[in-house]
N, C-alpha and C positions, 0 to 999 in steps of 0.2 A: 625404629620410628617409621610409620607407614608413609608412603608417597601417594599424593593425590593424582589420580588420572581422570581427566574429564572426557566424558563420552556424550556427544550432543544427542538430544532427544526430540528434535523437531521433525516434521514430516519428511523433509528432504533427506536428512541423515537416516531416519528409520527406513525409508524406501531403499537405501543403499546398504542396509545391514547393520546399523548401529546397535540394535538389540543383540545380535549375534556376537558383536565385539564385546559388549558388556558381559554377556554370559561367558565368553572365552576368557576374559580377564579374571573372572571369578574362579576359574579353574587353574590359573597360573600359581605356582608355589612361590609367591613373593608377597611381601607385606604391602598390599595395595589397597587404598581407599578409592572406590569408584564413585565419582560424582556425575550424575546425569544432569548436565547443564543444558542451556538452550544453545542455539546456533549463533555463530558469529556473523552469519549471512554471507560467507564466502562459499557460495554453492559449488563452484568448480573444484574445491578442495575436499568436499565432504566424502565420507565421514572424516572430519578433522579431529584427530585425537590430540589432547593437550596434556602435558605432564608437568607437574610442579617442579621447579628448580629454585635455587637460592636467588637467581636473577629474575625469575618470573615464569610464565607458562611457555613451554616449548611445544611447537606445533609439528604434527606428523600427518601428512595429507593422504587422502584416498586409501586409508587403512582398511583392510579386510580381515575377517575373523581367521582366515587361513594363514595370514601372515604373522599372527600374534606370537606363535612359538619362535619364529625367527627373529622378530623384532625384540623380544624379551629374552633371547637365548643367553645373553651375557648379563642378565639382570635388567634393571630399569634403564632404558636407553637415555642418554644425555645429549648435550649439544654437539658432541663429536660424532654422533651416529650419522651415517650417510643419508638416512631418510629424514633427518631433522631439518626443518625449515628455519630454525632459529626461534627467537622470541616472537610469539604471535603478534604482540602489540607493535613490533618493529617491522612487520611485513608492510611494504610500501602501500599496498591496497588499503590497509587499515590506517596506517600512519598519516596518509595524505587526506583522510576524511576529517570531518568535524562532527562527531556524533553527539547530538543533543537528545533527540527523541529516542534514538535507538542505543543510547549509551550503555544500557545494562544488559542487552541481549547477549547471551553467550557467556556472561560472567558469573551466573548464579543458577541455582536450582529454581525452575520457573515458579513454583507455587510455595516457595519458602518465604514466609513473612520476615524471618530473621535475616535472611540474605538480602531481601529487598530493603529493609531498614539499614542494614550495614552499608548498602550502596547509596545511601542518601534518600531512600524512599520515604514518602509522607512529609518531607520537609515543606513542600509546596502547600500541602493540606494544613499543616500546622500554622503557616503564615496566613492562609485564607481564613482560618477560624478566628483570627484576630482582626479581620477586616470586615467592613460592611459590604453589602451586595454591590453597591455603587462603586466601591473601591476595587473589588475584584474585577468587575466589568471594565472599569477604566484601565486596569493593568493589562488585561487581555487586548483591549482596543489599542492602547499605546504601544504594545509589542509589535503591532502590524501583522499579526497572524491572520492568514486567509485560509479558507477551507481547503483542505488537502484532498478532498474527494473528487475534485475536477472543476467545480464552478468557481472556485477561488473567491468566494464572497467573504468579506471581512467578518471574522468570528465575533469580535466584540460588538459589532452593530447588530448581528443576529441575537446575541445574548441580551443586549439592551432592549430590543424590541419585545422579547419574551418577558423581561423584568418589568417593563412598562405596561404590558398587556394586562387587562383585567381578567380575573379568573379565580375560581375557588380552588382550582387544582392545576398544577403545571407538571409537565413531563420532560425528562431527558431521554432522547432516543439516540443510540449509537448505531450508525449504519456500518455494519461489518459484513455486508454482502459483497465482498470483493470479487467482482466478476470479470474485470478487464483482463484481456490476454496479457501475459508477461508481468502481471503484478502479484506480489506476495508479501509486501511489507506488513499489511494488516495481520496476515496469518502469523508472521514471525513475532510480532508484538504479542498477539493473543497466546501463542504457544510458548514463547520464551520469557515474556515479561508482562503477564496479565495485570499485575498490580498497578503498573503505570497507567493503563487504561482505566482501571477502577478508580484510582486516585483522581484522574482527570474528570471522570463523571461525577464524583462526589463534589469536587470543587465547582463544577458547572451547576450542580443542584443548589449549592450555597449561594451562587451568584444570582440565580433567578427565583429562588424560593420554591424549588420543585421538591416533591417528597416521594416520587416514584420514577423509575426508569427501566429501560429495556436495552439489551444488546441484541440486535438482529443479526445473527451470525450465519454466514454462508453454509448451506446444508452440506456442501462438499468438504467441509472442514471439521471432521469428527473429533480430531485431537484438540483443536481450538475450543470446540464446544465443551469437551471434557475438562480442559484446563480452566476455562472461565468459570464453570460451575464449581469446581473445587476451590478456586481462588475466592469466589464470592462467599462460599460457606465459611472459609477460614477467616476472611476479613470480617464477616458478620460476627463470628464467635469472638474475634478480637476487639469488637466494639467500634469498628470503623464505619459501620452502616446502621448505627442506632436509629437515626431519624430519616433514613432513606431506604426504600425498598428497591432492590436491583435484581432483575431477572434476565435470564438468557432465553432467547427464542430462536429456534431453527428456522432459517429462511425457506422460502417456497420453492427454491430451485429455478427461478425465472430471472433472466437478466434484467427485465424491466423493474423488478423489485429493488434494484439498486438506486432507482430514482426515488427521491424522498417521499413523494405523495403516494406512489404505488406501494412503497414500503409500509407507510402508515395504514393503507387499506388492508394490506396483508396482515399486519399486526392486529388489526381489528377483526380478523377472521374472515375477511372478504377476499374476492378475487383481486389480484394485484393489477390495478388499473390506475392510470394517471388521473389526478384530480384537476379540475379547472382552478386556475389561480387568477385573481384573488378569490378567497382569502388565503394568505400565506400560512404555512404551518406554524410560524411563530405567533400567529394570532388565533387560528383555529386549526390545530394539528390533531394529535392522537385523541380520539373520542371527543373531538370538537374543542379541546382545551389548548392553551398556549404551549408550544412544544419546541424545545431546542433539538434540532436534528443535525448532528455532526458526524463525520466519519472517524474511524479509529485513530488515524494519525493526528487529526486536529485535536481530539480529546487527549491523546497521549502526549501532546506537546505542552499541555497546560501545566502539569506539575513543575516542569523545568522553568517555565515562564514565571510562575508564582515564587518559586524558590530563589531564582536569580534576579528577578525584577524585569520589568518591561524593557529597560534600556539594554540589558545584557543580550536579549533576544534580537532587539531592533538593530543591534550593532552588526549583525550579519545580514548579507543580502545585497540586492541590486534594485535600484529604483523603488517601485512600490511593492516589490517582491522581497519581503523581509524574512529573516531567519534562515533555516535550512530546509532542503527538500530531500526526502528519502527516495532516491532514484533506484529503480530496479532494472538491471541489465539482463536481457533475455534474448531468446532467438538464436541466431547463428553468431554467437559471441564466444571468444576464447575464454574470458574470465567472467562468467556470469555470476551476479550476486548483488547484494545490497550495498549501495554507496550513498552515505548521507553527507552532503556538501552544502555550503552556503549558495544561495542563488547567485548567479553571475558567471559561473563556469560555462565554458562553451560545450556544445555537443561533441566537438572533436576531442576535447580533453576527456570527456566521459568515455567515449567509444574507444579511444586509442590509449590514453594514459592508464585508465582503469580497466577497460574491457580488453585491451590488447588486440583489437581487430577481430576478424571473424574466426570461428572455430575451424572452418574449412580451409583457411589460408587464402581464400579468394578475396578480391576487392569488395568493400561494402558498396552495395548498390543503393540502398535506402534504409532509413530507420523510421519505424512507425512509432510516434509518440502519442501517449494519451489513450491507449486501448484500441479495441478493434474498430472504433469509429474515428480514429485519429488520422491525420494526414500523413502521407509518405514524404519524408524529407530527403532530398538528394544531397550528395556530398558537397555540392556548391554552396549549401546553406549550413554546413556543419560548424561554421564559426559563430552561429547565432548563440547568444548567451542564454543560459537557463534562466528565463524571466518570463512571467506571464504575458506582459505587454509585448516583449520582443518576439515571442512565439506567435502571438496573435497577428503581428505585423507581417509574418510570412505565411499566414493562413493555416497555422498549426496550433496545438494547445499542449500545455504541460500535463493537464489531467491529473491522474493519480501518481504520476512519476514513472510510469512504465515505459521502457524503451525496448522495442523488439527489432532486432537487426536482421537484414536480408543481404545475402551476397549477390554477385552479378548473375547467378543462375536462376534467380527468382523471376517468376512470371507475374509482374505487377498488374497486368490486365486481368488475370484470373483472381488476384487478390482484391482488386476493385469490385469485381463481380461478387466475391465472397461477402464484402461489406453490405451490399444490397440484399443478398440472400439471408445474411445473418439478421438484418433488420426485419425482413419479411417473416422469418421464423419466430423472432423474439418479440415482435410488436404485440402490445396489449390489445390492439384493434380499436381503440376508442376514437382515434382521429383518422380521417380519410387520407391525408397526405402521407402518413406513415404506413397505414394498413395497405392501401392500394398502390401508392407511389413506389414502395420498395419492390413490389411484385412486377410492376411495369418496368422498373429500373433494370431488373434482371433480364427481362425480355429484350429491352433495347440493347443492353450490352451484348447479349447473345447474337443479336442481328448484326451488330458491328463486327464481332469476332468472325461471323460467317460471311462478311464482306457484302452485306445487303445495304445498299444506299448509305454508305458509311458517313459521308459528310452530313446528310440530312438527319441521320440518327444521332450523330454527335451533337448537333444543334438541339434536337429533341431531348437528348439526355441532359444537357446543360439546363434547359428550361425546366425539366422535371426536378433536377436537383435543387434549383432555386425555389421551386414551389414547396418542396419538402422542408427546406431551411426556413422559409417564411411562414409556412402554415401549420407545422407540426406542434402538438401540444407540449412535447418534452424533447429532451436532447437526443433520444433514440432516433426519432425520425429527422430531427433537425441536424444531426451530425453524421448520419449514415452517408450523405453525399460527400463529406470531406475527403475520404480516401479516394473516391471516384474522381473528384475535381482535381485533387493533387496529382493523380496519375495522368490525367488529361493535360495538366499544366507542365509537369516536369518530365513525364515519360510518354509523350504523345504517340509514339510508334507502337506502344503496347495496348492502347485503347483507342 
């Protein structure tokens, strides 16, 4: 009887030699069935080889192709092998999570419809097909789901706006242009469990009477693009997309196209530039039609909400932040990876209990939450709960759930300068505060670093930041000052 050996096939594992491991296993003279599954999201353990046992899957971390002959020298290794981590599901990093949206990643072959259905896939869609548009929207609204792309706008309200809007055609657009530093959960979903996203999009189409949709996928994610295309074709052949046309589009490679109106401009074949609002995309979106624009995790959360009911999702969370958040630990962190937990855990729990502190072993100096335009949070604020309003109260944001860790050797003054420079490079140029303010911001920071009229330039820098916040058309210019202001507030000696 053959033994199943699972070899992850996401980009992280592939970059560390997973394909070589799969080839090497095929050359071993043992009765082995090789399963190319997705990743568990435990990035620091990749490639994470898993071997079936009567008790469950046994994990073997950081395996290389060269080690296979030794690892399998006495047959298929079991729980007594010194390299065995034990049952993967029992690893504290996984066991302490509450995986809802990411529940299936790593458990199945990414594009296998049979595997997806065996893991409960399409249960939400089956229930949605028995509901009216209004009932679907009410379920999503009652769940408390808020947009996971960064703005945290209530998903149900957005859907209700599109449902109520007049239009002979409506669209669903998935924003999969995941460009924030330290974020990769969208990629993991698309590479490891694409049907969850597709099912969520189909349910959204039923909710607002849309008959066409697009997944706007980051150009730097070639494997995700390939998997999505394959999954859509298989889902179409299986009849899941009979009344809805879904296509994948490669993004333009510009950070600004992660902003929803710039994304719509790009989808229409134009230069990615921010649109004036109003009208909102929910009223006049893609090609001037009412459009739902949600990010990957927002849409991937929908099948579970419909399957389990609004109350089951609402039961998790803190305050107005309901459900779970897919946190991504990155930067100088010992145990980097995906952590899905209910809102309400503290930053300290995430960084220490899950992350294990810094990879360098030095003290954590700061963590940047919410991407390259997020504030730098000092250790004194690490007891802040993971909650949209709690983060806002300390001048930070949850954003897409990315946490980038820095140890005490980091120069945060230079990091603040990078935020302004990043904005200057990535600005679409449509509004003056962003286009010109970011350039002037770099110049002022350079003068401060050079010791030129430091106090006067610090005052000027604060005024410039406030102008950008108040006057920019979108979050790029409006948030580029956040890292700068947080460094001035919490690390004044560095800027």
